N, C-alpha and C positions, 0 to 999 in steps of 0.2 A: 504494499500500500504506500502511495506517494502522496505528499502534501496537495491539497486543492490548488488549482491554478490561480484562484482568486487571492491567495495569500501573497504577502510581500515576498520578494525573491532574494533576500539577503543570504539565505541558505535553503537548499532543497533537502527535505528529509524523507526517509522511508521507514515504515514500521512493520514489524512482523508480529501481529496480534496473537497468532497461534503459538508463538514461542517466546513468552515473556514479554511481549510488546517491545522486543529489542528494536532499537534504531539501527537498521542495517545499512543506511546510507546518509551521509551528511556532506553535501557538495556545495562548494561555493560558486559564485557567478562565472568564474573562469574555468570550471569544470574540475577543480581540485577535490578529490575525494579524501576526507580527513580521517574517516574511520577505517580501521584495519579490516581485511577480509581474510578468510581462511578457506582455501579451496583444496586442502589436502584430501586425498581419497579416504572415504570412510567417515569423514566428519559429518555429523548430522545433528540437528538440535535434539537434545536429550529430553528424557522424562524424569519423573520424581525419583526413580530408582537408579538414575545414571549419575555419574560424577560430572561436575561442571567441566573439569579439564579434558574430559573425553569428547566433548562436543566442539563445535567450531569456536575458536578463540578470536572473536571478532565482534564488532558493533558495540552498542551501548546497553547494558543491562542495569536494572535496579537491584541493589543488594539490601534485602530486608527480610527478616529482623536481625541478621548477623552476616558477616562475611565468612569467617572460619566456622566449621561445624563445632557444635558444643551441646552440652546438656545444661538446661536451665531449670533451677528449682522454682516452680511456678505454682504457688498455692499448695505446697506440700507434695507435689507430684513432679517427677522428672520429665521434662519436655525436651525431645531431641530436636535440634535445629540443624538443618542440613547445610552442606557445602555451598557457600555463596547465597545462602538464604533460601526462601520459599518461591520466589517469583519468577526466576529466569526459565524455569521449565513448565510454567502454568499458562494456559490460554487466558487472555484478557478479553473483556467485552468492550465494545465501543467502535470507534473509527480512528482515522489517521490523526485527528486532532485531539480527541478526548476519549480516555479509556480507563478501565478500572479492573481491580482484581482483589480477591480475598486471600488472606494468609492461610496457610496450611498448618503451621506448627502453633501459632498463637492467634487469638481472635482480633484481627484487624482488617481494614479495607484501605487500599491505596488508590486514589484517583490521580491521573496525570493529564494535564492539558498542554499541548504543544502549539505555540502561536508563532507565526511568522512575523518578523520585524524588519525594518528597512536594511539592517546590517546582519541579521542572523535569525535566531529563534530564541524563544523563552519557554522554559518548562516550568509549570506551576503545579505543585503537589499539595494534596490534602490527605492526611492520615488520620483515620478514625478507628477507635477501639469499638468492637462490636460485642464484647462481653460485658460483664458487670463489675469488673475490677480493674484497677490501675495495672498497666502492662509496661515493662521496660522493653524498649525497641531501639535498634541501631540501624540507621539508614546510611548508605554511601552510594554515590553515583559510581558506575563502573564503565566509563567510556574507554575503549581500547583504540587508541589513535595510532595510525601508521606513522612510524618514526622513520623519515627519510634521511639519507646521508647528509649530515650537516645541519639538521634541524636542532634548535635550541629550546630549552625550557626557559622562559622568561618570567620571573616573579616580580611583584611590585617593589620588593626590597630584599636585602640580605637577610637570611634567616638561620637559626639554629635548627638542626634536624636530628632525628633519632632513626637509625637503621634498625628495623624490627624483624627481619626475616631470619635472623640467627637466634641462637639460644638466649643471648642477653643483648638488650638494646645497646647500640654503639652511637655515641654522640658525635656530631660533626657540625660544620658550618658550610652553607652554600652562598655564593655570590648571587646577585639578582639574576645574572644570566648563567645558565648551567648547560655544559655539554654533556648530554647523557652518555655518549660514547666513552667518556672518561670514567663513568661511575661503575660500569659492568662491562666485562669482556664478552665477546661473542660466545653465545651458548649459555650464558649466565642469566641471573635475574636478581632483583633486589626490591625491597619495600621500605620506604621512608615515610615518617610523619614530620611535619613541621612541629618542632618541640613546643608543646603547649606551655611548658614551664619556662622556656628560654626565649620565646618569640611571641609578639602579639599575633592574634589570629589574623590570617590573610583574607582579603575579599576576592581574590582571584589568581589565576595562573594562565599562561598562554604558551603556545607553541608557534615558533617563528621559523619558516623555511629559509634556505640560503637565498632564494630569489626575492625575499621580503614578504611573501605571503604569510599571514598569520591568522590563528584561531585563538580567541580569548574567551575563557570562562570567568564569569563573575557570580557572586552570591552575597547574601547577607551574613557576615560572620556572627551576628547575634543569634541567628538560627543555626548556622553550620560553623561551629568554632574550630573544627579540625580539618586538616588537609593531609591526605595520604597521596603518595606518588608511588605507582608500581612500574617497574621497568623490566621487560622481558626481551632479551636479545636472542630469541630462538630457543630458549630453554623449554618452554611449553608452547608458545605461540609459533605460527608459521614463519614469522620474520620478526623484525625489531618493532616492538610495541611499547607505547607509554601511555599509562592511564592517570589522569588527573582526577582524584577522588575527594571532593568536599564531603564531609561526614558529620553526622550528628554524634558519633562516639569514638572512643579511643580506649584500647586498641581494636583489633579486628574481631575478637570473640565477644559475643553478647554477654556471656556469664562473667567474663573477666572485667569488661567495661562496666556492667551493672554493679558489681562488687565494689568498684572504685568510684561509683557515682557519676560516671562519665557517659551516661546515655539519657535519651529522653525517657521520661515516665509519663505515659499518656493515659488520661483518665476518660471513662465513658462520658460522652456529651461535650468533651473539650478537645476537638481536633487540633492537630498540629498542621500548619501550613508553611511552606517555604518555596523557594524558586531558585533556579539556575538559568543564567542567561549566556548565550554564545553569540559572539560577533566575529566576523571575518573582515580582513583588510589586506592591503597590498604594499603598505609603505614601510614595513619592517618595524614599526613603532606601536605595539599594542597599548602601551600605557600613556601615550601622548593623545590618544583619541578620546 
């Protein structure tokens, strides 16, 4: 499914409602496709009993209520939350601009509206608890962007970071412009968070190609105080992929984040709303616009 022709043409998007409402295409006016594709033989969208990493590692998924699998003590019972959450393998109802889905492990409903803007698109979310108790929930965007040779990650400012894919977090510092090729060697991968204790929450991040074309994500840090960065240089993905992951929680496991108080606690009748905006440009300066 592709956006209606009547929408503004800052970015053209495609949605696969049958498989997690995944955004499978995100194309700028010059025909640049920003989302990664995965055409390896045997890769197909999975179901609830499949592992996320066995399917095509491409496009934009919604991670809710967790990223990593875990067991959550919910009202005295152990609830299993699957790898990359509930939603990537479930069919959504709706159309290319507005769609919704119910959770499988916990009682919630997520609605997402995609609206075209003159320079891009805006994604508006509403998360509602459908049960009768307060529920801890961790949401993160999971856009797998194609990382071309020479592409840079450009942040609004220098930040402190934590690398969290090892046994113990490793602290470090990034300049505002980051060369992903220097972070991980080919065949490797890594996951970082902007250190919530060492840096103010960011309101955005951008990718800038060598020819000056750029894609910028922005959000309200009051709603989404954490930013994760996932880099995969052919370890799991078909090629070099970078994910910019604004998130409501820290770290990736709902049980761990809930124990630390770093998640949303959503009450019945009190939905959470947030947004992420994407803009595209060609002048190499995403933060001057």
